[in-house]
N, C-alpha and C positions, 0 to 999 in steps of 0.2 A: 858395205862395213865401214868400211875406211870413208866415205863419204858421211854416213851415220854418226861416227867416231867425228870427224873435223865437227859440223854443224852443233851435235852436242857440246864439242868446245867453244865453242862460238856464242851458243844458247850462255855458258856460265856467264861472261861477261854481261850481260844485262844485270844479273844481279849485285853488281856495284851502285845501282839504282835505287837499291832495294832497302826502307825505310821500314822499320819496325819498333813502334812505342811500346814502350816496355811496361809502362802504366797499364795497369787492365781495369780498372774502375772508372767510375763516375769523379771526377772535380770534384763534385759538392758532395754532402752528407749524403754515404750511400740507406738505405732504411733495409732495402732484400735484395740477395745476391742468388744466383742461381748459377748453375752449375750445366751447360749443354752440350752432350757426345754424341757424336756421331759415327757409324763404323758402315763400311762396305766392302763389299770382294770380288774381285775376277779371276778369272785364271793366270792371271800374272801376278797380283801383288794382293793385299787384304792389309785393312789400316783404321787409325779410329784418329780423332778430331777433336779438339775438349774446348767449347764460346766458354767464358765468364757474361754471364747476362747481368746486368746491374739494373735497379733504378733511385735514383734519388730522392731528396725531399721533396721535389719539387715536381716529378711524376716524368722527368726525363728517363727514357733508356738508351742505357750505353750495351752494347754487343762489341769483345774485343776477342783478338784469337787469342788460347792460352801454350795450347803445344799438341798434337800432333807426332804420332807412331804409323812406321809401315814396316811390313814385314813382303818379301818375295815368297810366292806359292811355291807349297811344299813339291819338291820332284817329282814326287809320287802324286797318280792323277788323282785329284778331287774332285769330286761333285760341285758344281755353283752352291748349292745349299748347303753340304759342310763346309764350303770354303767362308760362308757368311755365318757360320756358327763361328771359324776359328775367327772371324770379325770381329763379333758379340763379344766373346773371352775375352779380347784384347779390349775392347771398348770398359768391363767394369774394372777389368785388372788397371787399367790407366787411370781410371778416373776414381778408383782408391788409392793409388798414389799420389794423386792429386792435393785431393782431402787431406792426403798425412802432410803436403807440403805445406798448402794453403793456410795461413795463418790467419783465417775468418772465419767465423761461421758461413756454411751454405746449408741457405732457407730452403732451398729444393733441387733437388738433380732429374735431370731428362736423361732419358736414352733414347737414341733414334736409330731406326736401321728402314730402308727402303725392301728387303726382304719377308714378304707377307708370309712364307713358308718356317723360317725361323720363329716368326712372331706367334705363330701356330706353333710349333714343335714350345715354344717359354710354356704354352697355357696348357701343355699337356706335363704328365707323370711322367719322372725321368726312366723310370723302370716300365716303362710301352714300349722302348723303342729300342733301337741295338746297341751294341755297346759301344761305341767312335760317338754317336749323339748323346746318348743316355751320358756318357764321363763328362762331356760337357756340358748340357743342363744342369747336372748337379753344380756344376762351376757358380755358372750364372746364378739360377739358383741362391746360392749362399751369398753374392756378392751383391744383389740386387731384388728386388721384388716387380715383380709382374705388370703392376700401375705405372712403374718410373716406364716401360720401355712407351713408345710412338711409332707409328706407322711415318715416314717422312717421302715421298715422291722423289725418284732420282735425279730430278732438274734442280730439285733445292738441295741435294744430298751432297755437303760439301768433302765428303768423302769419297765420293766417286771419282775428286780430282785423285785421290792415293791411289785409288786401285785400278785408276787407265791412265795415270800420266799425263805432266802438262809439261810443255815444256816453258824454261825460267824467259822468258819475253811475252808468254800470255800470263800465265800466273800471278806476275807482280797488277796486271792491270787486273785482274779476276777480279769481277763484282760477287764472289760467294766466296774462295778461299778467306779471303782476308777479313772483308765483313761481316763473314757468316751471310745464313740465309736470311731472305727480308723479312720474313715474318717474325720472327724471332721481335722484330722491333715494335709489334703492334703488340695488344693486350693481348691473354690469354684465350680470351673468347673469341677471339680472330683469327688464332692458328689452324690451318689445316686438320686438326686433328679427323680421323673417323672411326670406326668401326668397320672390322673386317673378317671375315669370312673364314673357317677352319681352312687349312691346304693342306691336306695329306701328300705324302708320299709314305707309299705303300712299301715301296725298297726298305726303308729305315724304320718299319716299326715291325716288333717283332711277334711273330706265328706262335699262337697258342693252340696247342694241341691236343686233342682226349682219346687216347690211344684206350677199345673196349676190345678183348677177345670176342670172338664168338658167342655169345649166350642161349642158353635152351627158354622157349616162352615163358617157363616157370622161375626161372632165374630171371627174367627182366619183369614179370610181374611182382615176385619179391623185392626186385629195385625199385622199383617206378612206390609202392607199398613203403619201404624205409624211407624212402625222400619225403612222402607226401605225411608221413607221421613227424619227421623229423620239424617240416614247414610249418604243420599244427601247432607242437611244441614252440617255435620260435616266436607262434601269432601270441600265446596265449601269455608270453612276457617271461623273461628267465627268472626262475624263482629260485632263491637261495635254497635248495632241496639236495640232499647229497644224493639220494636214493632215485632221483630224476637224472642227474648229472651221469651216475654214473651207466643209467640205461643209454641215451644219448651217446656215448663213448662207445658203450658197445655197440651198439647201431652203424655207428662210423665205422667202428672197426670192422665190422660185418661187409659193411657196402666197400670197402679197401679191399676183404680178402675177395669179393664175387668177383671185382675191377682186373686186380693180379691176378688172376686165374688162368 
């Protein structure tokens, strides 16, 4: 423990060599400004980092680190997918604050994660998941759109440095932290965007169970007739007819009575 602390103090002296350019836009007239925010999590911590990508009138692309944020992982043990979801929450909240603080027009916002599970969850309805995941997804849906989210490989994700940590001497010379991912210097059609298959975590999905008590053969037959009759009615289309509406209402009530017996 003492050796770790001594090494940490020694590493801090390297920060005296650190120089950060506070101007994050191109020196020439800017024609397009984008925000790119990356999130990541590990068992130790999770965080988000924001880059400004601007293009000047000559077509030159400029990438600059704007800000970052991190948190220690909760004491209560969470699964990695849940921690990645916490990082996604931090991403949307941080980018929202950045947009309010910047006195410039943002043409596009891109949100990046290396968690295929979180990207799959975002495509689903919050109501289909258990409470923890559902609540997080509601926040993400309120503050972002599914089209803003993209997958990035871990090796190209600067937020991975936040979640895993890096010494001061190494971060100064990092080719990922301050310059940002190299693919952002390319035109958008050259970015490593790709479609992903749905990844399920069954433990986080709600279980839908229909409980029906033991029924006689006549009751089962009658139940099937009611369902078929209702489907037939639906296929004919909903007519503005009070008699039909009352009939369907009574049938549904009768169906409910059979199930609840």
